[in-house]
C-alpha positions in Angstrom: -145.0 -52.7 -111.4 -141.8 -53.4 -113.6 -141.7 -56.8 -114.8 -138.5 -58.8 -113.7 -137.3 -61.1 -116.3 -135.3 -64.3 -115.5 -131.9 -64.1 -117.1 -130.8 -67.5 -116.0 -132.0 -69.9 -118.8 -130.1 -67.6 -121.4 -127.1 -67.4 -119.2 -126.9 -71.1 -118.8 -127.3 -71.7 -122.4 -124.5 -69.1 -123.2 -122.2 -70.8 -120.4 -122.9 -74.1 -122.1 -122.0 -72.9 -125.5 -119.0 -71.2 -124.6 -117.8 -73.9 -122.4 -118.1 -76.6 -125.3 -115.9 -74.4 -127.6 -112.4 -75.5 -128.6 -109.6 -73.2 -129.0 -109.5 -74.0 -132.8 -113.0 -72.9 -133.3 -112.3 -69.4 -132.1 -111.2 -68.5 -135.6 -114.4 -69.3 -137.3 -116.6 -66.8 -138.8 -119.9 -66.0 -137.3 -122.9 -64.4 -138.5 -121.5 -61.0 -137.7 -119.6 -59.9 -140.7 -115.7 -59.6 -139.9 -116.2 -61.1 -136.4 -115.0 -64.5 -135.2 -116.1 -66.7 -132.6 -113.3 -65.6 -130.4 -114.2 -62.0 -131.1 -117.8 -62.7 -129.8 -116.7 -64.6 -126.9 -114.5 -61.8 -125.7 -117.5 -59.5 -126.2 -119.8 -61.7 -124.2 -117.0 -61.6 -121.4 -117.2 -57.8 -121.6 -120.7 -57.4 -121.5 -121.2 -59.6 -118.7 -119.1 -57.6 -116.5 -120.8 -54.4 -117.8 -124.2 -55.5 -117.2 -123.5 -57.2 -113.9 -122.1 -53.7 -112.9 -125.2 -52.0 -114.2 -127.5 -54.3 -112.3 -125.9 -53.0 -109.2 -125.8 -49.3 -110.3 -121.8 -49.6 -110.1 -121.2 -47.0 -112.7 -117.5 -47.0 -113.7 -115.0 -48.5 -116.0 -117.0 -51.5 -116.9 -120.3 -49.5 -117.7 -118.6 -46.5 -119.2 -117.7 -47.9 -122.6 -118.9 -50.6 -124.9 -117.4 -54.0 -124.5 -114.7 -55.1 -126.9 -114.8 -57.8 -129.4 -111.3 -58.9 -129.8 -110.3 -62.6 -129.5 -106.7 -61.5 -128.9 -107.9 -60.3 -125.3 -109.4 -63.6 -124.2 -106.5 -65.0 -122.2 -105.9 -68.7 -121.5 -108.9 -69.0 -118.8 -111.7 -67.8 -121.2 -113.5 -71.3 -121.3 -114.1 -71.2 -117.5 -113.8 -67.6 -116.8 -116.6 -66.2 -119.1 -119.1 -68.8 -118.2 -118.7 -68.0 -114.6 -119.1 -64.2 -115.4 -122.3 -65.0 -117.4 -123.9 -66.7 -114.5 -123.0 -64.2 -112.3 -124.8 -61.5 -114.7 -128.1 -63.5 -114.3 -127.7 -63.7 -110.6 -127.2 -59.9 -110.3 -130.5 -59.2 -112.2 -132.4 -61.4 -109.8 -132.4 -58.5 -107.6 -135.7 -56.4 -108.0 -133.7 -53.3 -107.4 -131.7 -53.9 -110.5 -134.9 -53.2 -112.5 -135.5 -49.8 -111.0 -134.1 -46.4 -111.1 -131.4 -45.5 -113.6 -128.1 -47.1 -114.5 -125.4 -47.1 -117.3 -124.2 -49.5 -119.9 -121.9 -48.9 -123.0 -121.5 -45.2 -121.7 -125.3 -44.7 -122.0 -127.6 -43.9 -119.1 -130.7 -46.3 -119.0 -133.7 -47.1 -117.0 -132.8 -50.2 -115.1 -135.6 -52.2 -116.8 -134.3 -51.4 -120.1 -130.7 -52.2 -119.2 -132.1 -55.7 -118.1 -134.0 -56.6 -121.2 -130.7 -55.3 -123.2 -128.7 -57.6 -121.2 -131.1 -60.4 -121.9 -131.2 -59.7 -125.6 -127.6 -59.8 -125.8 -127.3 -63.2 -124.3 -129.9 -64.6 -126.6 -128.6 -63.0 -129.8 -125.0 -63.8 -129.4 -126.0 -67.3 -127.9 -127.5 -68.0 -131.3 -124.4 -66.4 -133.1 -122.0 -68.7 -131.1 -124.3 -71.8 -131.7 -124.8 -71.4 -135.3 -121.1 -70.6 -136.0 -119.9 -73.6 -134.0 -122.7 -76.0 -135.4 -124.4 -76.6 -132.0 -127.9 -76.7 -131.0 -129.4 -73.5 -129.6 -132.2 -73.5 -127.1 -134.2 -70.3 -126.0 -136.5 -70.0 -123.1 -139.9 -69.0 -124.5 -140.4 -66.3 -122.0 -136.9 -64.8 -122.8 -137.7 -65.0 -126.6 -140.9 -63.2 -126.4 -139.4 -60.5 -124.4 -136.6 -59.9 -126.8 -138.8 -60.0 -129.7 -141.1 -57.5 -128.4 -138.1 -55.1 -127.3 -136.1 -55.5 -130.6 -139.4 -55.2 -132.7 -140.0 -51.6 -131.1 -136.5 -50.3 -131.8 -135.1 -48.6 -134.8 -132.1 -49.9 -137.0 -130.0 -47.0 -135.6 -130.9 -48.0 -131.9 -129.9 -51.5 -132.8 -126.8 -50.7 -134.4 -125.8 -48.6 -131.2 -125.6 -51.9 -129.4 -122.3 -52.7 -131.4 -122.8 -56.0 -133.2 -126.5 -55.6 -134.2 -127.2 -54.1 -137.8 -130.1 -53.3 -140.0 -132.9 -55.7 -140.0 -133.0 -58.6 -142.5 -136.5 -59.6 -143.9 -137.9 -62.8 -143.0 -141.1 -64.4 -143.9 -144.2 -63.2 -142.3 -144.9 -66.9 -140.9 -141.4 -67.3 -139.7 -140.6 -68.8 -136.4 -140.4 -66.2 -133.4 -136.7 -66.9 -133.3 -136.1 -66.4 -136.9 -138.0 -63.0 -136.7 -135.9 -61.9 -133.8 -132.7 -62.9 -135.5 -133.6 -61.0 -138.7 -134.5 -57.9 -136.6 -130.9 -58.1 -135.1 -129.5 -57.9 -138.5 -128.8 -61.7 -139.0 -129.9 -64.0 -141.8 -131.7 -66.8 -139.8 -130.5 -69.2 -142.7 -126.8 -68.4 -142.3 -124.3 -71.3 -142.0 -120.5 -71.5 -141.7 -118.7 -71.6 -145.1 -117.1 -74.9 -146.0 -114.0 -75.7 -144.1 -110.4 -76.4 -146.0 -111.5 -79.8 -147.1 -114.3 -78.1 -149.2 -117.1 -80.3 -147.4 -120.3 -78.6 -146.8 -120.6 -77.3 -142.9 -122.3 -79.5 -140.6 -125.7 -78.0 -139.6 -126.3 -77.0 -136.0 -127.4 -79.8 -133.8 -131.2 -79.8 -133.8 -131.4 -76.5 -135.8 -131.5 -73.1 -134.3 -134.9 -73.4 -132.2 
């Protein structure tokens, strides 16, 4: 029997993080080289539509290509629109039928259960990206973390890179926390922090640390 994962905790965390951003923060760098917070928010908006469609097997424009990562496409309503889309994504994957059969995301045909875990992984990893770049606390549901770690650990660097903003694995200590291991496997350095601002002061660490 296919395991049905709950995307709601990760979706609520993403919605919280995006909703708390200011317009000024959109230009800040992130752990994804050459990608700003605004670019990532646009990416999250696109993937939320794509994986909502994928859950319903609604193959079409949203599922036929990878989501963009371009802050100039955000529009004025991003702070409310994208959290709403993310929560709708989680709701779509509550349907057991979403986890069966074959669907499409990013132009790639996938088994339903694989598309579901990819959607969860995108929420968790990019949630950490946005939290870390904006200096906010990041919270991850233990069940979601375990599922994402198992999935990403079983994929190759090439497969992870095909996701768009994931890169070759970064080595972390063997005894590192599971979140650090997941972040490293996704091609990020778990110790990454934003560079100092114009004042030259060191960046404020994330509230509560990434955990």
